[in-house]
C-alpha positions as CSV (number, residue, x, y, z in Angstrom):
1,M,9.7,-104.2,63.8
2,T,8.3,-106.0,60.7
3,A,10.5,-106.8,57.8
4,T,9.7,-105.1,54.4
5,P,9.0,-107.7,51.6
6,S,11.6,-107.7,48.9
7,R,10.7,-106.5,45.3
8,P,12.2,-107.6,42.0
9,Y,14.9,-105.4,40.5
10,S,13.8,-102.8,37.8
11,P,16.0,-100.2,36.2
12,F,13.1,-97.8,36.2
13,A,12.3,-98.1,39.7
14,P,13.1,-95.2,42.0
15,R,15.9,-95.4,44.3
16,A,15.1,-97.2,47.4
17,R,16.7,-94.6,49.6
18,R,15.9,-90.8,49.0
19,R,16.9,-87.6,50.8
20,A,14.2,-86.4,53.2
21,P,12.5,-83.2,52.2
22,R,13.8,-80.0,53.8
23,A,11.5,-78.0,56.0
24,P,10.1,-74.9,54.3
25,D,11.7,-71.5,55.0
26,P,9.1,-69.3,56.4
27,L,10.9,-66.1,55.0
28,V,10.8,-67.3,51.3
29,P,7.4,-67.7,49.6
30,R,6.6,-70.9,47.9
31,R,6.3,-70.7,44.0
32,T,5.0,-73.5,41.7
33,P,7.4,-73.9,38.9
34,P,6.0,-74.0,35.4
35,A,5.7,-77.3,33.6
36,R,8.8,-78.0,31.6
37,T,10.6,-80.7,29.8
38,A,14.3,-81.3,30.2
39,R,16.1,-78.3,31.6
40,A,19.2,-77.5,33.6
41,A,19.3,-78.1,37.2
42,P,17.6,-75.3,39.2
43,A,19.6,-72.9,41.2
44,P,19.6,-73.3,44.9
45,G,16.4,-72.1,46.5
46,P,17.1,-68.5,47.7
47,L,19.0,-67.6,44.4
48,R,16.3,-69.0,42.3
49,D,13.6,-67.1,44.0
50,A,15.6,-63.8,43.7
51,L,16.1,-64.4,39.9
52,S,12.3,-64.9,39.5
53,L,11.7,-61.5,41.0
54,I,13.8,-60.0,38.2
55,V,13.0,-62.1,35.1
56,L,9.2,-62.0,35.4
57,P,8.9,-58.2,35.2
58,L,11.3,-58.1,32.3
59,A,9.2,-60.6,30.4
60,A,6.0,-58.5,31.0
61,A,7.8,-55.4,29.6
62,V,8.9,-57.3,26.5
63,L,5.2,-58.2,25.8
64,V,4.2,-54.5,26.1
65,L,6.9,-53.0,23.9
66,P,5.3,-53.7,20.4
67,A,2.1,-52.0,21.5
68,A,4.1,-49.0,22.8
69,F,6.0,-48.5,19.6
70,A,2.8,-48.9,17.4
71,G,1.9,-45.2,17.9
72,G,0.2,-45.1,21.3
73,G,-2.8,-47.4,20.3
74,T,-3.5,-51.0,20.8
75,R,-2.9,-52.1,17.2
76,R,-1.2,-55.3,16.7
77,W,2.1,-55.3,14.9
78,F,1.2,-56.4,11.4
79,G,3.6,-57.0,8.6
80,G,3.5,-57.7,4.9
81,R,0.9,-56.8,2.4
82,A,-1.8,-55.6,4.8
83,E,0.4,-52.9,6.4
84,G,1.6,-51.7,3.0
85,Q,-2.0,-51.2,1.8
86,R,-2.8,-49.4,5.1
87,A,0.1,-47.0,4.5
88,E,-1.0,-46.3,0.9
89,A,-4.5,-45.7,2.0
90,Q,-3.3,-43.3,4.7
91,A,-1.2,-41.4,2.2
92,A,-4.2,-41.1,-0.1
93,K,-6.2,-39.8,2.9
94,D,-3.5,-37.2,3.7
95,A,-3.3,-36.0,0.1
96,A,-7.1,-35.7,0.0
97,A,-7.1,-33.8,3.2
98,E,-4.6,-31.3,1.8
99,A,-6.6,-30.9,-1.4
100,F,-9.7,-30.3,0.7
101,Y,-8.0,-27.7,2.8
102,E,-6.6,-25.8,-0.3
103,L,-10.1,-25.8,-1.9
104,D,-11.8,-24.6,1.3
105,T,-9.2,-21.8,1.7
106,A,-9.5,-20.7,-1.9
107,Q,-13.3,-20.7,-1.7
108,R,-13.3,-18.6,1.5
109,D,-11.0,-16.0,-0.2
110,L,-13.2,-15.9,-3.3
111,R,-16.3,-15.4,-1.2
112,I,-14.7,-12.3,0.3
113,S,-14.0,-11.1,-3.2
114,I,-17.6,-11.8,-4.3
115,E,-18.9,-9.9,-1.2
116,T,-16.7,-7.0,-2.1
117,I,-18.1,-6.9,-5.7
118,T,-21.6,-7.2,-4.4
119,A,-21.2,-4.3,-2.1
120,V,-19.8,-2.0,-4.7
121,D,-21.0,-3.0,-8.2
122,P,-24.8,-3.4,-9.0
123,S,-24.1,-4.0,-12.7
124,P,-25.5,-7.0,-14.6
125,A,-22.0,-8.4,-14.9
126,A,-21.6,-8.4,-11.1
127,R,-24.9,-10.1,-10.7
128,R,-23.9,-12.8,-13.2
129,A,-20.7,-13.3,-11.3
130,V,-22.6,-13.8,-8.0
131,A,-24.9,-16.4,-9.7
132,D,-21.9,-18.2,-11.2
133,F,-20.2,-18.3,-7.8
134,E,-23.3,-19.8,-6.2
135,A,-23.4,-22.6,-8.9
136,L,-19.7,-23.2,-8.4
137,G,-20.2,-23.4,-4.7
138,R,-22.7,-26.2,-5.2
139,R,-20.3,-28.2,-7.2
140,I,-17.6,-27.6,-4.5
141,D,-20.0,-28.8,-1.8
142,E,-20.6,-32.0,-3.8
143,A,-16.9,-32.7,-4.0
144,S,-16.4,-31.9,-0.3
145,H,-19.3,-34.2,0.7
146,R,-17.7,-37.0,-1.4
147,Y,-14.4,-36.5,0.4
148,I,-16.1,-36.4,3.9
149,N,-18.1,-39.6,3.2
150,A,-14.9,-41.4,2.0
151,V,-13.1,-40.4,5.2
152,D,-16.0,-41.4,7.4
153,A,-16.5,-44.8,5.6
154,H,-13.0,-46.1,6.4
155,D,-11.3,-46.3,9.7
156,L,-7.6,-46.8,8.8
157,D,-6.6,-47.2,12.5
158,R,-8.5,-50.4,13.0
159,D,-6.4,-53.3,14.3
160,D,-8.2,-55.8,12.1
161,L,-8.1,-53.7,8.9
162,E,-7.9,-56.0,5.9
163,A,-5.9,-55.4,2.8
164,S,-9.0,-55.3,0.6
165,A,-10.6,-52.7,2.8
166,A,-7.4,-50.6,2.7
167,V,-7.4,-50.8,-1.1
168,R,-11.1,-49.7,-1.3
169,A,-10.3,-46.8,1.1
170,R,-7.3,-45.7,-1.1
171,T,-9.4,-45.9,-4.3
172,E,-12.3,-43.8,-2.9
173,L,-10.0,-41.3,-1.3
174,T,-7.9,-40.9,-4.5
175,A,-11.2,-40.4,-6.5
176,A,-12.3,-37.8,-3.9
177,K,-9.0,-36.0,-4.2
178,A,-9.3,-35.9,-8.0
179,E,-12.7,-34.4,-7.7
180,L,-11.5,-31.8,-5.2
181,D,-8.6,-31.0,-7.6
182,R,-11.0,-30.5,-10.5
183,A,-13.2,-28.2,-8.4
184,K,-10.0,-26.2,-7.4
185,R,-9.0,-25.8,-11.0
186,E,-12.5,-24.6,-11.9
187,L,-12.4,-22.2,-8.9
188,D,-9.0,-20.8,-10.1
189,R,-10.3,-20.2,-13.6
190,F,-13.4,-18.4,-12.2
191,T,-11.1,-16.3,-9.9
192,E,-9.0,-15.2,-12.9
193,G,-12.1,-14.2,-14.9
194,L,-13.3,-12.1,-11.9
195,G,-10.2,-9.9,-12.1
196,P,-11.7,-6.8,-13.8
197,L,-14.8,-6.7,-11.6
198,L,-12.7,-7.2,-8.5
199,G,-10.2,-4.5,-9.5
200,K,-13.0,-2.0,-10.1
201,A,-14.6,-2.9,-6.8
202,E,-11.4,-2.6,-4.9
203,T,-10.7,0.7,-6.6
204,Q,-14.0,2.1,-5.4
205,L,-13.5,0.8,-1.9
206,A,-10.0,2.4,-1.9
207,R,-11.7,5.7,-2.9
208,L,-14.4,5.5,-0.3
209,A,-12.7,6.5,2.9
210,P,-10.7,9.4,1.3
211,A,-13.8,10.6,-0.4
212,V,-15.8,10.7,2.8
213,E,-13.0,12.4,4.6
214,R,-12.7,15.0,1.9
215,A,-16.4,15.7,2.2
216,R,-16.1,16.2,5.9
217,Q,-13.1,18.5,5.6
218,S,-14.9,20.5,2.9
219,L,-17.9,21.0,5.1
220,L,-15.7,22.1,7.9
221,A,-13.8,24.6,5.7
222,A,-17.1,26.0,4.4
223,S,-18.4,26.5,7.9
224,N,-15.2,28.3,8.9
225,A,-15.3,30.5,5.8
226,L,-18.9,31.4,6.6
227,D,-18.1,32.3,10.1
228,A,-15.2,34.5,8.9
229,A,-17.6,36.3,6.5
230,R,-20.1,36.9,9.2
231,G,-17.4,38.2,11.4
232,S,-16.8,41.0,8.8
233,G,-20.4,42.1,9.0
234,L,-21.8,40.2,6.1
235,R,-24.9,38.1,6.8
236,A,-24.5,35.5,4.0
237,D,-28.0,34.1,4.6
238,D,-28.1,32.3,1.3
239,L,-24.8,30.6,1.9
240,A,-25.9,29.6,5.4
241,A,-29.0,28.0,4.0
242,R,-27.1,26.1,1.4
243,L,-24.7,24.8,4.0
244,A,-27.5,23.8,6.3
245,A,-29.0,21.7,3.5
246,L,-25.9,19.6,3.5
247,A,-26.3,18.5,7.1
248,P,-28.6,15.5,6.3
249,E,-26.0,14.4,3.7
250,L,-23.3,14.4,6.3
251,T,-25.5,12.3,8.6
252,R,-25.9,9.7,5.8
253,L,-22.1,9.7,5.2
254,N,-21.5,9.0,8.9
255,Q,-23.9,6.1,8.8
256,G,-21.6,4.4,6.4
257,A,-21.6,2.5,3.1
258,G,-22.9,-0.6,4.8
259,Q,-26.3,1.1,5.1
260,H,-26.4,3.1,2.0
261,G,-24.2,1.2,-0.4
262,V,-20.7,2.0,-1.7
263,P,-21.6,3.6,-5.1
264,Q,-24.3,5.8,-3.5
265,T,-21.9,6.8,-0.7
266,L,-19.2,7.7,-3.1
267,E,-21.6,9.8,-5.2
268,R,-22.9,11.5,-2.1
269,A,-19.4,12.2,-0.8
270,E,-18.4,13.8,-4.2
271,R,-21.6,15.9,-4.4
272,V,-21.2,17.1,-0.8
273,T,-17.5,18.0,-1.5
274,R,-18.5,20.0,-4.6
275,E,-21.3,21.9,-3.0
276,A,-19.3,22.5,0.2
277,E,-16.3,23.8,-1.8
278,A,-18.7,26.1,-3.7
279,V,-20.0,27.5,-0.5
280,R,-16.5,27.9,0.9
281,A,-15.3,29.7,-2.2
282,E,-18.3,32.1,-2.2
283,A,-17.9,32.8,1.5
284,E,-14.2,33.6,1.1
285,R,-15.0,35.8,-1.9
286,L,-17.9,37.5,-0.2
287,P,-16.0,40.6,1.1
288,E,-14.4,41.1,-2.3
289,R,-17.8,40.6,-4.0
290,A,-19.4,43.2,-1.8
291,A,-16.7,45.7,-2.7
292,E,-17.0,44.8,-6.4
293,T,-20.7,45.3,-6.4
294,G,-20.3,48.7,-4.8
295,H,-17.7,49.7,-7.5
296,R,-20.0,48.5,-10.3
297,L,-22.9,50.5,-8.9
298,V,-20.8,53.7,-8.9
299,S,-19.4,53.0,-12.4
300,L,-22.8,52.2,-14.0
301,R,-24.4,55.2,-12.4
302,T,-21.7,57.4,-13.8
303,R,-22.1,55.9,-17.2
304,A,-25.9,56.5,-17.1
305,E,-25.3,60.1,-16.3
306,A,-22.9,60.5,-19.2
307,L,-25.3,58.9,-21.6
308,T,-28.0,61.3,-20.5
309,T,-25.7,64.1,-21.5
310,R,-24.9,62.5,-24.8
311,T,-28.5,61.8,-25.5
312,A,-29.2,65.5,-25.3
313,Q,-26.7,66.0,-28.2
314,V,-28.4,63.7,-30.6
315,E,-31.1,66.1,-31.5
316,P,-28.6,68.7,-33.0
317,V,-27.0,66.0,-35.0
318,L,-30.4,64.9,-36.4
319,S,-31.2,68.5,-37.3
320,E,-28.0,68.8,-39.4
321,L,-28.7,65.5,-41.1
322,R,-32.2,66.7,-42.0
323,R,-30.9,70.0,-43.3
324,R,-28.1,68.7,-45.5
325,F,-29.1,65.2,-46.7
326,T,-32.1,63.5,-48.1
327,A,-34.7,61.7,-45.9
328,P,-33.4,58.2,-46.5
329,C,-30.1,59.3,-44.9
330,W,-31.6,60.0,-41.5
331,Q,-35.2,58.6,-41.2
332,D,-34.1,55.5,-39.3
333,L,-32.5,57.7,-36.7
334,Q,-35.6,59.7,-35.8
335,H,-36.4,57.5,-32.7
336,V,-32.9,57.6,-31.2
337,P,-33.4,60.6,-28.8
338,D,-36.7,59.3,-27.3
339,Q,-35.5,55.7,-27.1
340,A,-32.2,56.8,-25.5
341,V,-34.1,58.8,-22.8
342,E,-36.4,55.8,-22.0
343,T,-33.5,53.3,-21.9
344,V,-31.5,55.5,-19.5
345,R,-34.6,55.9,-17.3
346,Q,-35.0,52.1,-17.2
347,A,-31.3,51.7,-16.4
348,E,-31.5,54.2,-13.5
349,G,-34.5,52.3,-12.1
350,K,-32.6,49.1,-12.2
351,L,-29.6,50.8,-10.5
352,R,-31.8,51.8,-7.6
353,E,-33.1,48.1,-7.3
354,A,-29.5,46.9,-7.4
355,Q,-28.5,49.3,-4.7
356,A,-31.3,48.0,-2.5
357,A,-30.2,44.4,-3.1
358,R,-26.7,45.4,-2.2
359,D,-27.8,47.0,1.0
360,E,-29.8,43.9,1.9
361,Q,-26.9,41.7,0.9
362,R,-28.9,39.8,-1.7
363,W,-25.8,39.3,-3.9
364,P,-27.3,37.2,-6.7
365,D,-30.1,39.7,-7.1
366,A,-27.7,42.6,-7.1
367,T,-25.5,40.9,-9.7
368,A,-28.4,40.1,-12.0
369,L,-29.8,43.7,-11.8
370,L,-26.4,45.2,-12.6
371,S,-26.1,42.9,-15.6
372,T,-29.4,44.2,-16.9
373,V,-28.3,47.8,-16.4
374,R,-25.1,47.2,-18.4
375,A,-27.1,45.7,-21.3
376,L,-29.5,48.7,-21.3
377,L,-26.7,51.2,-21.3
378,N,-24.9,49.3,-24.1
379,V,-28.0,49.6,-26.3
380,T,-28.3,53.3,-25.6
381,D,-24.6,53.9,-26.3
382,E,-24.9,52.2,-29.7
383,A,-28.0,54.2,-30.7
384,V,-26.5,57.5,-29.6
385,S,-23.2,56.8,-31.3
386,A,-25.0,55.7,-34.5
387,A,-26.3,59.3,-35.1
388,G,-22.9,60.9,-34.8
389,D,-21.2,58.1,-36.9
390,R,-23.8,58.6,-39.6
391,L,-23.1,62.3,-39.9
392,R,-19.4,61.6,-40.0
393,R,-19.6,59.0,-42.8
394,L,-22.1,61.1,-44.9
395,N,-19.8,64.1,-44.6
396,A,-16.8,62.1,-45.8
397,V,-18.6,60.6,-48.9
398,Q,-20.2,63.9,-49.8
399,K,-16.8,65.5,-49.8
400,D,-15.0,62.7,-51.8
401,P,-17.0,59.6,-52.9
402,Q,-14.1,58.4,-54.9
403,E,-12.3,57.1,-51.9
404,E,-15.2,54.7,-51.1
405,I,-15.4,53.7,-54.8
406,E,-11.7,52.8,-55.0
407,R,-11.8,50.9,-51.8
408,T,-14.6,48.7,-53.1
409,R,-13.0,48.3,-56.5
410,F,-9.8,47.2,-55.0
411,A,-11.6,44.4,-53.0
412,V,-13.3,43.2,-56.2
413,R,-10.0,43.2,-58.3
414,D,-8.2,41.3,-55.5
415,A,-10.9,38.6,-55.5
416,Q,-10.8,38.3,-59.3
417,R,-7.0,37.8,-59.2
418,L,-7.4,35.1,-56.6
419,A,-10.1,33.4,-58.7
420,M,-7.8,33.3,-61.7
421,A,-4.7,32.1,-59.9
422,G,-3.4,28.9,-61.6
423,R,-6.4,28.8,-64.0
424,T,-7.0,29.9,-67.6
425,T,-10.7,30.4,-67.0
426,P,-12.4,31.2,-63.7
427,D,-14.7,28.8,-62.0
428,P,-18.3,29.8,-62.7
429,R,-19.2,29.5,-59.0
430,H,-16.6,32.2,-58.3
431,A,-16.9,34.3,-61.5
432,R,-20.7,34.8,-61.3
433,P,-20.9,36.5,-57.9
434,L,-17.8,38.6,-58.7
435,D,-19.4,39.8,-61.9
436,E,-22.6,40.6,-60.0
437,A,-20.5,42.6,-57.5
438,V,-19.0,44.7,-60.3
439,A,-22.5,45.5,-61.7
440,R,-23.8,46.3,-58.3
441,L,-21.0,48.8,-57.6
442,D,-21.6,50.5,-61.0
443,R,-25.3,50.9,-60.1
444,A,-24.3,52.4,-56.7
445,I,-22.0,54.9,-58.3
446,G,-24.9,55.9,-60.6
447,T,-27.0,56.9,-57.7
448,L,-24.5,59.7,-56.9
449,E,-25.6,61.6,-60.1
450,G,-28.4,64.1,-59.7
451,R,-29.1,67.1,-57.5
452,H,-29.8,65.3,-54.3
453,P,-27.9,62.0,-54.3
454,D,-28.7,59.3,-51.7
455,Y,-25.3,59.1,-50.0
456,W,-26.5,56.6,-47.4
457,H,-27.8,54.2,-50.0
458,F,-24.4,54.5,-51.8
459,L,-22.6,53.6,-48.6
460,T,-24.8,50.7,-47.8
461,E,-24.4,49.3,-51.3
462,T,-20.6,49.5,-51.3
463,E,-20.5,47.8,-48.0
464,A,-22.7,45.0,-49.3
465,V,-20.4,44.6,-52.3
466,R,-17.4,44.2,-50.1
467,Q,-19.2,41.6,-48.0
468,A,-20.1,39.6,-51.1
469,V,-16.6,39.7,-52.4
470,A,-15.2,38.6,-49.0
471,H,-17.5,35.6,-49.1
472,V,-16.2,34.5,-52.5
473,V,-12.6,34.9,-51.3
474,S,-13.3,32.8,-48.2
475,L,-14.9,30.1,-50.4
476,I,-11.9,29.9,-52.8
477,R,-9.4,29.6,-50.0
478,E,-11.4,26.8,-48.2
479,E,-11.6,24.8,-51.5
480,R,-7.9,25.1,-52.2
481,G,-7.0,24.3,-48.6
482,A,-9.1,21.1,-48.8
483,A,-7.5,20.2,-52.2
484,G,-4.0,20.7,-50.8
485,H,-4.7,18.1,-48.1
């Protein structure tokens, strides 16, 4: 064995004698410890390895925690001024989004109102409102595009967002919100001004469904009434034709206002209701009308027969007038007998036509013919009565003309007193016609002198005097009534 040479002593030299390394444990994996400076003495081998299995996963979890609490993304945890600007920009973005949502909602609601007005109101005011809404929509689109562009231009979730970029985002988003707010205020003012038109349109829309339903019910009621009339033996062909003419209108009502327009549909529904109600009323009254037409036929026929009898009595009256009075008293009555006979003959012919119309159930024709008969008989009645009335009045004035004279003088004096009431001198407008009335009465009285006085002229003159006096009285009262007000 060879001796090892000796070395000089050094305090830094390792110990000459060291413990021999321990053989590795095949059950414990070998780990290379990290580089380190001074540290505490390591734990014994198995305990140290067990602690490493626990500490290393905990350290990895600690590194992951900031990312987990950052909202689910991968953003780094920034602090200070950059994060504050990011928060302000995000707040501006949220406020702009809320303004955009409010404006969009208001515009949608207003569009519904405009569509309501357009469907109902074709007036120039409604057309102007539509044009103004379109112009306002273009301004709203500009504000919306500015907002959308501002949102798209800035990604506030970026990890490397700089403070200056956040400031620019906040500025642009705040400006976009201000423009959205201005558009919203303008939209609100426009909506307020639209109130009268919208109220009118909504009123018409509210009337539409009930009006159409009333028209349908009226048509149904008219059809039922017509069936009832036919069930009683009446044909009612004219009513059936009028009801059939309404069938196309019902088809248009069923097609709806979307195809024909709200105003036109309302007008059509109201017209159909009126016409159907008229048909229903006539159909319900048809049995009564048939009975009434029969009664009128009988009544007018009886009256025509009576006038025929009275017409035969006119000639004796005329004979007495010719015998007792001068020609002016009866000349205008010479045609009465012949005219009465002819008129009654015409009336009887119309009665036969009316009876035929009644039998054929042509109710309008029957009604018109009966009206003509009534008019003819009225003329005949007046002419026949005139002859007898003339004889009666002439007999009375021939017996005592003084009664007629006093009656007329009383009317004149009463008018004169009224004209002088509250005055010292009468108004010439009143005095002159009253003086003429006195003179005219005196002249009429003078015609009664002689052997064959014209009593009829005397009676017509006194009647004319009384009418003139009555006119003056009416004029005085109107003037005083106006002065009293």
